[in-house]
C-alpha positions, 0 to 999 in steps of 0.5 A: 897745123890748124888755126882757132880763135878765141874771141873772149881772149881776143887771141888766135891759136895755131895747133901745131904737130908733135914735131914742134914740141919734140924739138922744144923738150927740156931734160926732165928729172934733173933736179930734186928739192935740194938742188932747187933750194940751192938754185934759189939761194944762188940767184940771190946770194950776191945781194948779201955781198954787196948792194944791201948796204947802200940802204944804210946811206938812204935810211940809216940802220933803223930805216934799213931794218924796217925796209928789210923787214918789210921786204922779207914779209913781202917775199915770204908771203909771195913765196908761199903763194908761188909754192902753191901755184908751182905745185898746181901748175908745174910748167917751165913758164912759171910766173907767166904760166901762173898769170896766164891761167889767172889773168889771161894771155895779155896778163900772162905775157905782161908778167912774163915780160917783166920777169924777163926784164929782170932776169935778162938785165940782171946778169949784165949788171952782175958782170959789171960788178964782177969786172969791178971786183976783178980790177979791185983785186988787181987780178990779171993786170986788167985795166978795162973790165970788158974782157971779164964780161966776155969771159963770164958770158962765154964760160957760164953759158957754155956750162949751161949749154952742156946740160941742166944737170951739170949746170945745177951741180956747178952752180950748187958748188959755187954757191956752197963756197960763197955760203962758207965765206958768209959763215966765216964773215959772220963768225969773225964779226960777232966778237966786234959787235957793238949796238952803238956801231948800228947807230953811228950815222948822225940824225938829219933835220928830215921829218921824224929823224932820230938816232934810229931813223937818221933820215926820217920816215922818208929814209925807210921808203928809200931803203926799200929798194935795198932791202929787196937785195937780200931776196931779189930773184928767189922767185925764179925757182919754179922755172925749173918745174919741167926739169925737177924730179917730182915738181908738185912735191919738190917745188914747194920744198925747194923754194920754201927751203931757199927762202928760210936760208935767205931770211937767216943770212939777211938777219945775220948780215944786217946785224954783224956787218954794221954792228961790227964796223959801224954803219957809216963805215960800210954805207957807201962801200962797193965791197961792204963785207971786206970793208966791214972786216977791215974797219972792225979789226983796224986794217987788212987781215986773213979774213978780209982777204977770204971774204974779198976773194970768195965774195967773187964766188957769190957774185959768179953764183948769182950771174950763173943761176940767173942765166938759167932763169932768163933762158927758161922764161924766154924758152917758155914764152917762145914755145907758146908763140908770144916771142919768136918761136925759133928762141925755144928750140932745144939741142941734143942736150935738151938745152934751149940754146937760142934762149941762152945765147941771144939774151947773153949777147944783148947782156954782154953789149949792155954791160960793155957799153954802159959799164953801169951796174947800178943803173942796170940792176935798178932796171932789173928791180923795177921789172921785178917789182912789177912782176911781184904785183902781177904774181900776187894778183894771180894767186888771189884770182886763182884762189877765188875762181878756181877753189877746186884746182888741185893743189898739192901744197896750199898757202897758209892764209890763202889769199890773205897772205898774198894780199899782204904781199901785193900791198908791200909789192906796190909800195916797192914799185913806188920806192923803185920809181923814186930812187931811179926815175931814168931806170923806171922810164927805160923799163917802162919803154921796153915793157911797152914795146913788148906789149905792142909786139904782142898786141899787133903780131904775136897774139895772132900766132899763139901755140894751142899745144904749148903746156901753159896754153893747154892748162888754160884751154882745159880750164876754158873747156871745163867752163863751157861744159859747166855753163 
């Protein structure tokens, strides 16, 4: 082991022997672009079943429509930028790796930390929703949901420990079941659709209030957070870069295909659910799709039961896939020395078992102690929006500083596209802060604690031969040769 110092970046590197990376290897070639697209849909699909509808209570249908259109634009522009960066820098660090190249060690770690907050907290929130779903359906006679939280973490982390190929295939099947339920829901609601149902929330006396915007202009800002739910976490697809078959080709195809599917479902659900049942009927429903079917048809029926039970598959799909995401982000940050190195050790099946188990234990504890899924998801959303700002900045910086970087896929519109996403991401950060200040404060405290760990400890112990750091080292060497 040898040490070197990078004065410009104010970090110190350690050059570790080959055994270090030998014990930190992922299984390559496990996923093609179809599985990657399935992973992207799986991350998000629970948001189609629940959560988005609270935006109706904040902005009415018109307010949520505008908010969703803005967030759809933000995600689409950002995904196109991520597709380019993932093809140019295909490493497990994904967002951290992109920002590390563009913004330096601190910027990379800050981005990785924001993403890790999003992905580590979101499964805890989703497990609370799953527990509530199980209780509502009367399954297993449970009156307290903590056994459900425990079962979710034990079962699905166990599948991930078996290997990435097995995990992604199970995820794909669960997601396919949830997609079938969404298609059945849309088909069943179309005959009940009425434009009048969309606008059945009475206008208030807020500035700019109307039938279209019953809560006025402010309602659009309040609904932004819920428009995000249709797309939250799709940006995690590049975390599978080191396990893809041909990452430079498969990454752009997979993440763009996932985004197209999500855009389609967002439009269909936003139209048919309130259009068939009435916006007021589902604005505050914990399970809006079954509630919409019952309201539209005047009571319980077979379709409502199917959507009710299979909606559980949608929640499970997102829970299962985001476990994958947090483990790969934690793995990459640990492998490079930003977080304790023992977290990135992989086992015989090439899975980062400590990166799966430690956040899972913390998530189970958070779910059991708080039992507040809404608060947990708001923390996750705040972390996500901060990462979006940094990711879009990273793309813009890379386009400006490294125009000759090999890019197998190039973002249409270049930096202009991600500049649009950046402006909308900043608006989303502001909106999230106003929706839940406590969640924003908790996220900020976690974020600052992590930055303190980096500043006082880990920046002096980074691993020079970690893939993300090697990318940066090559760039620095090229710069020094040119100067």
